[in-house]
C-alpha positions in Angstrom: -10.3 -11.3 14.6 -7.4 -13.2 12.9 -7.5 -16.8 13.6 -4.6 -19.6 13.2 -3.9 -20.8 10.0 -7.0 -22.7 9.2 -7.4 -25.9 7.6 -9.6 -25.6 4.6 -10.1 -28.4 2.5 -12.2 -31.0 1.1 -11.6 -34.8 1.7 -10.9 -37.2 -1.0 -10.0 -40.8 -0.3 -6.9 -42.4 -1.4 -9.3 -44.7 -3.5 -11.2 -41.8 -5.3 -7.9 -40.4 -6.1 -6.2 -43.2 -7.6 -9.7 -44.3 -9.8 -10.2 -40.6 -10.9 -6.3 -39.2 -11.6 -7.0 -35.8 -9.8 -4.6 -33.1 -10.6 -2.4 -33.3 -7.7 -2.0 -29.7 -7.8 -5.7 -29.4 -6.6 -4.5 -30.9 -2.8 -2.9 -28.9 -0.2 -0.2 -30.5 1.7 -2.5 -32.0 3.9 -3.9 -34.0 1.5 -7.3 -32.7 1.1 -8.4 -30.9 -2.0 -9.4 -27.1 -2.2 -11.2 -25.5 -4.9 -9.2 -22.2 -5.1 -11.5 -21.2 -8.1 -14.5 -22.2 -9.8 -12.4 -23.3 -12.6 -10.8 -25.9 -10.4 -14.1 -27.2 -9.4 -14.7 -27.6 -13.1 -11.4 -29.5 -13.7 -11.7 -31.8 -10.7 -15.5 -32.3 -11.6 -14.3 -33.0 -15.6 -11.9 -35.6 -14.2 -14.6 -37.4 -12.5 -17.0 -36.9 -15.7 -14.5 -38.6 -17.6 -14.9 -42.0 -16.0 -18.6 -41.5 -15.2 -21.7 -42.4 -16.9 -23.4 -39.4 -18.1 -26.6 -39.7 -16.0 -24.0 -39.8 -12.9 -22.3 -36.7 -13.9 -20.5 -34.8 -11.3 -21.4 -31.0 -10.9 -18.7 -28.7 -10.6 -21.2 -26.6 -8.6 -22.3 -28.8 -6.2 -18.7 -29.6 -5.5 -17.9 -26.0 -5.2 -20.5 -25.5 -2.9 -19.4 -28.6 -0.5 -16.2 -27.4 -0.6 -17.3 -23.9 0.8 -19.5 -26.0 3.2 -16.7 -27.8 5.1 -14.0 -24.7 4.4 -16.5 -22.6 6.5 -17.0 -25.8 9.1 -13.7 -25.6 9.5 -13.3 -22.3 10.3 -16.0 -22.6 13.3 -13.9 -25.2 14.4 -11.1 -22.9 14.7 -13.0 -20.1 15.8 -14.3 -22.6 18.7 -10.6 -23.1 19.3 -10.2 -19.8 19.3 -12.9 -18.1 21.5 -13.7 -21.2 23.8 -11.0 -24.0 24.4 -8.0 -23.8 22.4 -6.8 -27.3 23.7 -10.0 -28.7 23.3 -8.6 -31.8 20.7 -5.8 -32.3 22.9 -8.5 -32.9 25.5 -11.0 -34.6 23.4 -7.8 -37.4 22.7 -7.5 -37.8 26.6 -11.3 -38.1 27.0 -11.2 -41.0 23.9 -8.3 -42.9 25.6 -10.0 -43.1 29.0 -13.2 -45.0 27.1 -10.8 -46.9 24.9 -7.5 -48.0 24.7 -4.6 -46.2 23.1 -4.0 -49.0 20.6 -7.5 -48.6 19.5 -7.3 -44.8 19.1 -4.2 -45.0 17.2 -5.5 -47.7 14.7 -8.3 -45.5 14.0 -6.4 -42.7 13.4 -3.7 -44.7 11.2 -6.4 -45.9 9.3 -8.0 -42.6 8.8 -4.6 -41.4 7.4 -4.1 -44.4 5.3 -7.8 -43.8 3.6 -7.2 -39.7 3.4 -3.4 -39.2 3.4 -1.7 -36.0 3.6 0.4 -35.6 0.2 3.8 -36.9 2.1 1.8 -39.9 3.0 0.0 -40.4 -0.4 3.4 -40.2 -1.9 5.0 -42.8 0.3 7.4 -40.6 1.4 6.3 -41.3 4.9 3.8 -43.6 6.9 0.7 -42.8 8.3 2.2 -44.2 12.0 5.6 -41.8 11.5 3.1 -38.7 10.5 1.2 -39.2 13.4 4.1 -39.2 15.2 5.0 -35.7 14.3 3.4 -32.3 14.2 2.2 -29.5 11.8 2.4 -25.6 12.7 2.8 -26.5 16.1 -0.1 -28.5 16.7 0.4 -32.7 17.0 -0.7 -34.7 13.9 -3.2 -36.4 16.1 -5.0 -33.6 17.3 -5.4 -32.4 13.5 -6.3 -36.0 12.3 -8.9 -36.2 14.9 -10.2 -32.9 14.0 -10.1 -33.9 10.2 -11.8 -37.3 10.8 -14.7 -35.5 13.0 -15.0 -33.3 9.4 -15.0 -36.6 7.5 -17.7 -37.8 9.7 -20.0 -34.7 9.0 -19.9 -35.1 5.4 -20.7 -38.6 5.5 -23.9 -37.2 7.9 -24.8 -34.8 5.3 -28.0 -36.2 3.1 -26.8 -33.2 0.3 -23.5 -34.7 0.0 -24.8 -38.3 -0.7 -24.5 -38.2 -4.4 -20.7 -37.8 -3.6 -20.2 -39.9 -1.1 -17.4 -42.3 -3.4 -15.3 -39.4 -2.8 -15.3 -39.6 1.2 -17.1 -42.6 2.2 -15.8 -43.7 5.7 -16.8 -47.3 5.3 -13.3 -48.4 5.7 -13.0 -46.5 9.0 -16.5 -48.1 10.2 -15.7 -51.6 9.5 -12.4 -51.8 10.8 -11.9 -49.5 13.8 -13.9 -48.2 16.6 -14.5 -44.8 14.5 -18.5 -45.0 15.2 -18.2 -45.3 19.1 -15.7 -43.0 19.1 -17.6 -40.2 17.3 -20.6 -40.9 19.7 -18.2 -40.2 22.5 -16.7 -37.2 20.9 -20.6 -36.2 20.9 -20.8 -36.7 24.8 -17.5 -35.3 25.3 -18.6 -31.7 23.9 -21.7 -31.5 25.8 -19.6 -30.9 28.8 -17.3 -28.3 26.6 -18.2 -24.4 26.7 -21.2 -23.9 24.2 -20.7 -22.7 21.0 -23.3 -20.9 18.3 -24.5 -17.6 17.4 -25.6 -15.0 19.8 -28.5 -16.9 22.4 -27.8 -20.2 20.7 -25.1 -22.0 22.5 -24.9 -25.9 22.0 -22.5 -28.5 21.8 -20.0 -27.9 19.3 -20.7 -30.8 17.2 -24.4 -30.3 16.8 -23.9 -26.8 16.1 -22.0 -28.2 12.8 -24.5 -30.2 12.2 -27.4 -27.9 12.1 -27.0 -26.7 8.5 -27.4 -30.4 7.4 -30.2 -30.8 9.6 -32.1 -27.6 8.7 -31.8 -28.4 4.7 -31.1 -31.8 4.2 -31.6 -31.7 0.8 -30.0 -28.7 -0.8 -26.4 -27.3 -0.8 -27.6 -23.7 -1.2 -30.1 -23.7 1.3 -27.2 -24.9 3.5 -24.9 -22.0 2.4 -27.8 -19.8 3.2 -28.3 -21.1 6.7 -24.7 -20.6 7.2 -25.0 -16.8 5.9 -27.8 -16.2 7.7 -26.9 -17.7 11.2 -23.0 -17.1 11.4 -22.8 -14.2 8.7 -21.4 -11.6 11.6 -19.0 -14.2 12.8 -17.9 -15.4 9.6 -17.2 -11.8 8.2 -14.5 -11.7 11.1 -12.5 -14.1 9.1 -11.1 -11.8 6.5 -7.8 -12.1 7.4 -6.4 -15.7 6.6 -3.3 -15.6 5.5 -4.2 -17.7 2.6 -0.2 -17.9 1.1 1.2 -19.4 4.1 -1.5 -21.6 4.1 -1.5 -23.3 0.5 1.8 -22.7 -0.2 3.5 -21.0 -3.2 3.3 -23.5 -6.0 -0.9 -24.0 -5.3 -1.0 -19.9 -5.4 1.4 -19.8 -8.2 -1.3 -22.1 -10.2 -4.9 -21.5 -8.9 -4.9 -18.3 -7.0 -6.0 -17.1 -3.8 -9.5 -17.8 -2.7 -11.7 -14.5 -1.4 -12.0 -14.7 2.3 -15.2 -12.8 2.3 -17.7 -15.7 3.0 -21.0 -14.1 2.7 -20.1 -12.9 -1.2 -18.1 -16.3 -1.8 -21.6 -18.1 -0.5 -23.8 -15.8 -2.8 -21.3 -16.7 -5.8 -21.5 -20.2 -5.0 -25.2 -19.7 -5.2 -24.9 -18.2 -8.3 -22.2 -20.7 -9.8 -25.0 -23.5 -9.4 -27.9 -21.3 -11.0 -25.5 -20.4 -13.8 -24.7 -24.4 -14.3 -28.4 -25.0 -14.6 -28.8 -23.1 -17.7 -28.5 -24.4 -21.2 -25.4 -23.8 -23.1 -27.2 -24.4 -26.2 -30.3 -22.5 -27.4 -32.5 -23.7 -29.6 -33.8 -19.6 -30.5 -35.6 -16.9 -29.1 -39.3 -17.4 -28.8 -42.0 -14.7 -28.3 -40.8 -11.6 -27.1 -42.0 -11.0 -23.5 -43.1 -7.5 -22.7 -43.8 -5.3 -19.7 -45.8 -2.2 -19.5 -43.5 0.6 -17.9 -44.0 2.1 -14.3 -41.0 4.4 -14.2 -41.4 3.9 -10.3 -37.9 5.1 -9.2 -37.2 6.8 -12.7 -37.8 10.4 -11.1 -34.4 9.7 -9.1 -32.5 9.2 -12.3 -31.4 12.9 -13.2 -32.9 14.8 -16.1 -30.8 15.6 -18.8 -32.2 15.8 -22.2 -30.3 16.9 -25.4 -31.0 19.7 -27.4 -32.4 19.3 -30.8 -31.4 20.9 -33.8 -34.1 22.1 -35.8 -33.9 19.1 -38.4 -33.7 16.2 -35.8 -37.3 15.9 -34.9 -38.4 16.2 -38.5 -36.4 13.3 -39.8 -37.7 10.6 -41.6 -35.3 7.8 -42.1 -35.1 4.7 -44.5 -32.8 1.9 -43.9 -31.2 0.3 -46.4 -29.1 -3.3 -46.3 -26.6 -1.7 -48.4 -25.4 -5.0 -50.3 -29.3 -6.3 -50.7 -30.2 -2.7 -52.0 -27.2 -2.8 -54.4 -28.4 -5.7 -55.9 -31.9 -4.7 -56.1 -30.8 -1.6 -57.7 -29.0 -3.6 -60.5 -32.2 -5.5 -61.3 -34.2 -2.3 -61.4 -32.0 -0.2 -63.6 -31.0 -3.2 -65.3 -27.0 -2.5 -65.2 -24.5 -3.4 -62.6 -24.7 -1.4 -59.8 -22.0 -2.5 -56.7 -20.5 0.4 -55.4 -22.2 3.3 -53.8 -21.0 5.9 -56.5 -23.0 3.8 -59.0 -26.0 4.5 -57.2 -28.2 6.0 -59.6 -29.2 9.9 -59.0 -32.9 8.7 -59.8 -33.1 6.7 -57.1 -32.0 9.5 -55.0 -34.6 11.8 -56.1 -36.8 8.9 -55.6 -36.3 8.9 -51.7 -36.5 12.7 -51.7 -39.8 12.7 -53.5 -41.1 10.4 -51.1 -40.1 12.7 -48.2 -37.4 10.9 -46.4 -34.4 13.4 -45.1 -32.0 10.4 -43.6 -30.4 7.1 -45.4 -29.2 4.6 -42.9 -26.8 2.7 -44.8 -26.2 -1.0 -43.0 -23.5 -2.8 -43.8 -21.5 0.1 -44.6 -18.4 -0.5 -42.7 -15.4 -3.4 -43.6 -16.6 -6.6 -42.1 -15.0 -9.6 -40.6 -13.8 -12.1 -43.5 -14.2 -14.7 -40.3 -18.1 -13.8 -40.3 -18.6 -15.2 -43.5 -16.2 -18.2 -43.2 -18.2 -19.4 -40.3 -21.3 -19.4 -42.1 -19.8 -21.3 -44.7 -18.3 -24.0 -42.7 -22.0 -24.3 -41.2 -23.5 -25.0 -44.3 -24.6 -21.6 -46.3 -22.1 -21.0 -49.1 -23.9 -18.3 -50.2 -23.9 -15.9 -46.9 -22.3 -12.8 -46.6 -20.4 -11.6 -43.4 -22.5 -10.3 -40.6 -22.6 -6.6 -40.7 -22.3 -6.1 -36.9 -19.2 -8.4 -36.9 -16.6 -5.5 -37.9 -13.2 -5.9 -39.5 -12.7 -2.0 -38.7 -14.4 1.1 -39.2 -13.2 2.0 -42.7 -15.8 2.2 -45.8 -15.9 -1.2 -47.5 -13.9 -1.6 -50.3 -16.7 -3.9 -52.2 -18.4 -0.8 -51.8 -15.9 1.3 -53.3 -13.9 2.6 -50.4 -13.9 6.3 -49.3 -14.1 8.0 -52.9 -17.4 5.9 -53.7 -18.8 7.1 -50.2 -17.7 10.8 -50.7 -19.5 10.6 -53.7 -22.8 9.5 -52.8 -22.8 11.7 -49.5 -22.5 15.0 -51.6 -25.2 13.8 -54.2 -27.7 12.8 -51.2 -27.0 16.4 -49.4 -27.9 18.1 -52.6 -31.3 16.4 -52.1 -31.5 17.4 -48.5 -30.7 13.8 -47.2 -28.1 12.7 -44.5 -26.6 9.4 -44.5 -26.6 7.6 -41.4 -24.7 4.5 -40.2 -24.1 2.1 -37.7 -21.8 2.1 -34.6 -21.1 -1.4 -32.8 -20.0 -0.4 -29.5 -20.4 -3.6 -27.8 -18.1 -5.9 -29.7 -15.6 -6.3 -32.7 -15.7 -9.0 -35.0 -13.8 -12.5 -34.1 -11.3 -11.4 -36.7 -10.6 -7.8 -36.1 -7.7 -4.8 -36.3 -8.1 -4.8 -32.4 -8.5 -8.6 -31.8 -4.9 -8.7 -33.3 -3.4 -5.8 -32.1 -5.3 -5.5 -28.5 -6.4 -8.2 -27.4 -6.4 -7.1 -23.5 -9.3 -4.7 -24.3 -11.4 -7.9 -24.2 -13.3 -10.1 -22.0 -10.8 -13.0 -21.5 -9.4 -15.9 -19.7 -6.4 -17.3 -19.4 -8.0 -20.9 -19.9 -11.2 -22.2 -21.2 -14.1 -21.4 -18.8 -15.2 -25.1 -19.2 -12.7 -28.1 -19.0 -14.6 -29.9 -21.5 -14.2 -27.0 -24.0 -11.8 -27.9 -27.2 -10.8 -25.7 -30.0 -9.0 -27.9 -32.6 -10.5 -26.8 -36.0 -9.0 -24.7 -38.6 -7.9 -21.0 -37.8 -9.8 -18.1 -38.6 -7.1 -15.5 -38.5 -6.1 -13.6 -42.0 -2.5 -13.2 -39.8 -0.1 -16.1 -39.7 1.3 -14.7 -36.3 -2.3 -15.4 -34.9 -4.5 -18.2 -34.7 -8.3 -17.6 -33.9 -10.1 -21.1 -33.2 -13.8 -21.5 -32.4 -14.9 -24.0 -30.0 -15.4 -27.4 -31.5 -18.7 -27.9 -29.8 -20.4 -25.3 -31.7 -19.9 -27.3 -35.1 -21.4 -30.5 -33.2 -24.2 -28.3 -32.2 -24.2 -29.3 -28.6 -23.0 -26.5 -27.2 -23.1 -22.9 -28.0 -19.7 -21.9 -26.7 -19.1 -18.6 -24.9 -15.3 -18.1 -25.8 -13.0 -18.5 -28.7 -9.4 -19.4 -28.6 -6.7 -16.8 -29.8 -2.8 -17.6 -29.7 -0.1 -15.3 -30.6 2.6 -17.5 -32.4 5.2 -15.2 -31.8 5.1 -14.9 -28.5 2.6 -18.2 -27.0 0.3 -15.7 -25.2 -3.1 -17.8 -25.5 -6.3 -16.3 -23.7 -9.7 -17.5 -24.3 -12.0 -14.4 -25.5 -15.4 -14.4 -24.8 -18.1 -13.5 -27.7 -20.3 -11.3 -27.7 -23.6 -11.6 -25.9 -26.6 -10.5 -24.2 -27.5 -13.2 -22.5 -30.9 -13.8 -23.9 -30.2 -16.3 -26.5 -26.8 -17.8 -28.0 -23.4 -16.0 -28.1 -22.8 -13.9 -31.4 -20.1 -16.6 -32.4 -18.6 -14.1 -35.1 -17.9 -11.5 -32.6 -15.2 -10.3 -29.2 -16.6 -9.0 -26.6 -14.8 -5.5 -25.3 -14.0 -5.0 -21.7 -15.7 -1.6 -20.6 -13.9 -1.8 -17.0 -10.6 -1.0 -19.0 -10.4 2.8 -19.5 -8.5 2.5 -22.8 -11.3 0.9 -24.2 -13.8 3.4 -23.4 -11.1 5.9 -24.9 -10.4 4.1 -28.0 -14.5 3.5 -28.7 -15.5 7.3 -27.7 -12.7 8.1 -30.4 -14.3 5.7 -32.7 -17.4 7.2 -32.5 -16.3 11.0 -33.0 -14.6 9.5 -36.4 -17.7 8.0 -37.2 -19.4 11.3 -36.4 -17.3 13.4 -38.6 -18.3 10.9 -41.3 -22.2 10.5 -40.7 -24.6 13.0 -39.1 -26.9 10.4 -37.8 -25.3 7.4 -36.0 -27.4 4.2 -34.7 -25.9 2.3 -32.2 -26.4 -1.0 -32.1 -27.4 -2.8 -28.8 -26.4 0.3 -27.0 -28.4 -1.2 -23.9 -25.8 -3.9 -23.1 -23.2 -0.8 -22.4 -25.8 0.7 -19.6 -24.1 0.3 -16.3 -26.7 -2.0 -14.7 -27.0 -4.3 -17.7 -22.9 -4.2 -18.1 -22.7 -5.7 -14.6 -25.5 -7.8 -15.0 -24.0 -9.7 -18.1 -20.3 -9.6 -17.4 -19.6 -8.9 -13.8 -22.6 -9.6 -11.8 -23.5 -8.7 -8.1 -22.6 -11.6 -5.7 -26.2 -13.3 -5.4 -27.9 -12.2 -8.7 -27.0 -15.1 -10.6 -25.2 -15.3 -13.9 -27.0 -14.6 -17.0 -23.8 -15.4 -19.1 -22.1 -19.1 -18.5 -19.0 -18.8 -16.5 -19.5 -15.1 -15.6 -20.8 -15.2 -11.9 -17.2 -16.0 -10.3 -16.0 -12.8 -11.7 -18.9 -10.8 -10.1 -17.9 -7.5 -8.4 -20.1 -5.6 -5.7 -21.7 -2.8 -6.9 -19.1 -0.3 -4.9 -16.1 -2.3 -6.5 -18.0 -2.1 -10.3 -18.6 1.8 -9.8 -15.1 2.2 -9.2 -14.1 0.3 -12.6 -16.9 2.4 -14.5 -17.5 5.5 -12.4 -20.3 7.0 -14.8 -22.4 6.0 -17.3 -20.5 5.4 -20.9 -23.3 6.5 -22.9 -23.6 9.8 -21.0 -19.9 10.5 -21.3 -20.2 9.8 -25.4 -23.3 12.1 -25.7 -21.2 14.8 -23.9 -18.2 14.5 -25.8 -20.2 14.0 -29.2 -22.0 17.4 -28.5 -18.8 19.0 -28.0 -16.3 17.9 -30.4 -19.1 16.8 -33.4 -22.0 19.0 -32.7 -24.9 18.6 -34.9 -25.2 14.7 -34.9 -27.9 12.8 -34.3 -27.7 9.9 -31.8 -29.7 7.1 -32.1 -30.1 3.8 -29.8 -31.3 0.7 -30.0 -32.1 0.2 -26.1 -34.4 -2.3 -25.6 -35.2 -4.0 -21.9 -37.5 -0.9 -20.6 -34.4 1.5 -20.9 -36.0 3.6 -23.5 -37.0 6.3 -21.2 -33.7 6.2 -19.7 -31.8 6.6 -22.6 -33.3 9.9 -23.7 -34.1 11.4 -20.7 -31.1 10.7 -18.4 -28.3 9.6 -21.0 -29.4 12.3 -23.5 -29.6 10.1 -27.0 -31.9 12.1 -29.4 -33.8 9.2 -30.2 -34.5 5.7 -29.1 -36.1 2.5 -30.4 -39.8 2.2 -29.1 -39.8 -1.7 -28.5 -43.1 -1.5 -27.1 -44.3 -0.9 -30.5 -42.2 -3.4 -32.2 -43.3 -6.3 -29.8 -46.3 -5.1 -28.2 -48.5 -4.7 -31.3 -46.8 -7.7 -32.7 -47.9 -9.9 -30.4 -51.2 -8.0 -30.5 -51.4 -6.7 -27.0 -52.7 -3.3 -27.8 -54.0 -3.0 -24.4 -50.6 -3.1 -23.1 -49.3 -0.7 -25.5 -52.0 1.9 -24.7 -50.8 1.8 -20.6 -47.3 2.0 -22.3 -48.3 5.5 -23.8 -50.9 6.2 -21.1 -47.9 6.1 -18.6 -44.9 7.5 -20.2 -47.3 10.9 -20.9 -47.9 10.8 -17.5 -44.2 10.7 -16.3 -42.6 12.7 -19.1 -44.8 13.4 -22.4 -40.9 14.4 -23.6 -40.0 11.0 -24.4 -42.8 10.1 -26.4 -41.4 12.4 -29.2 -38.2 10.6 -28.9 -39.6 7.4 -29.8 -38.6 5.5 -33.0 -41.5 3.4 -34.4 -40.7 0.7 -36.7 
C-alpha cells in the first residue's frame, strides 16, 4: 500500500522555538520538527541543553523516540483515511460545527496555528487566518490543522512525554478556546465512525492512538515495542513513502532521508536510548569476566584446520618489548645497544641454549609520533609511542631500519631462532600514512557524532596540509571521545574518524579505525600482511577477534535491536543480510588462505578473546590462538572453571587444545 504524503512531524510551540533558537532547517514546511537521523535529534537536544540546567538535560534518544511515536501515529491516521474514510476530518469539522459555533471553531484552529505555526506563519509571511483559508496538497488547511491539533492533544496526554511538555504545552489552547470540549466531541464522533485497529481489535480511532501510552505510560521504549508488536504488519506496508516530496529538497540535502522500515527504526530508537545510558568515560577495566565454553552450535561451524609445518608445534616463543630489551641489554653488557644489529651474539646464544626457537619483537615497526605526543600532553613526558599505534609497516629507524633487521634475522636463524612480529589489522595510528593518503579507508562521519564534541586543540599532524585534532573533553577527563577530527587544508575536506575500539573500555585514542566494509581496505590489509609474512615467518595478529564478522558488526554496524556497544554507532546498524552483502566471507579465512598460497610456511598466531579461540583455529585456520581462559581463570583463581574449559574442549575437538598459546 502506498499512502498519500503523510505529515511526519514533531510539534514544537512558537514559544519554545523562540526560547531555544532551534535550527530552522530541522522544521518542515508545516512548521513541525522531524528528526531525519540521530544527529538531528542530538543537535535539537543540544540546543535545549545550552539553556537548561544540567539536572533537567534533554535526551536526544528520548526526543528521537517521541518523534518516531508521533510519526507512526500520524501514519496510522493516514492509514485510517486510506482504508476507512478519506473524508473523516472534513466530516469531523462539520460535526464540530453542529455542536459549537463556526466562530468558536475558527478561533480554536487559529490559536493552534499561531501557537504551533507552519514555517510561513512563523516567518510572518502569512497570517494564521490566511493560512486556514488555504489548502496544501489538495487538502484544506482547516482539516490539516484539526488533525495536527488532535495529535498535539495525544502528545499532552502521554505521561512518557511529560518531561518535554514545555515543547508542546497546550495550555494556551485550553485556556482561550473550546479545545478541551472539542477533543471530547471528537472522541464521541469517532465512536460513530468505522472502527480501526489490528486484526480483530477494532476500536475508536482516537482510542486506538491512545493505546501505546495507556499500555505503557512510563516508557517510550515500551510504547515503541507496543506499536511494533501491535501494528507491525500494517506498518510494514508504509515502505513507499515519497520522502523527497514530503520534506523538500533543502531538507533532504542537509539531513538526508529517514528510512521507512518502521520495524528497523523502532529497534534503532531503542538502541539509541541504550547507547545514551552508557558511560562516555570509563574509569578503567575491572576484573576480567570469564565463561566456560559450551561449544553449543559450534558443530555447525566448518572444520578447516590449517596443516602445520614440522616446526610449528615445537615453537617455543619468547616476547621482547624491543626498546625495553635493548635498554636492558645495554645495562647487562655495559655498552650502548640501540639498534637490532647491536644485539650481542652472546644474547642470541643464551636464548637458543634456553630452548627458545622464536623471538617476538614487540614494537619493531615505525610508530605514530602522535601517540607519544598525546602521552606527553597528558603529563607523561618519558612515555614512548604505543607499539600498536603504527605509522607504517617499515622497520623503525631508531632500531636501525631494514639493514639492522636483516643482520639480526640472519644471526638469529643461524641459531635456529625465527623472528616474529605483530601485525595490527584493526586500526592504524591516529597519524599514519593511510590516514593522510586514504581517509576514506576509515570509519568516519562528516559531522561530530555528538554536537557537544569540539576539537580546538593543537594539531597532531606531521603534515602541514593535514590537520589531526583530538576531541577537547579528553584532556578535561570528562569524556573519552570516540572520534578525532581530520581536515585537509588543501580541499577543505573535514571528517570525524573513529578511534579504534573494542567496546569494552575507553577508545584507543591514538588510533584510527579501519572500515572493513570497504573492499579496498580488506585488500590493502591483506597485501600488508603478505609483506609482513615475507619478512617474518611468525606473525601475531593484535586484537584479531575484533575483525571476526560477528564482532565487527556488533561493534560498528550493530543489528537493529541489539544495542550499540560503541557510542553513536547504533544509528548505522545493518541487518545481517545487509552486512553479509558488504563482507561476504570472514576476513581471517581469506587471510589464512592467501598466506598459505603466497607465503607458505608462515605461522599465524591470533590474539582472539571473547570465547573465539576454537573458532579461530578450527574454522578460520589460524595455527595458534591465545588461551584467554588460562590467563584470566587462573589469574582469578577460578580453577574449577578452567578444569571444565579443558574438559569441554576435549569433548568437542581435542585438536583445538594443541593450538592454544598459554601465557
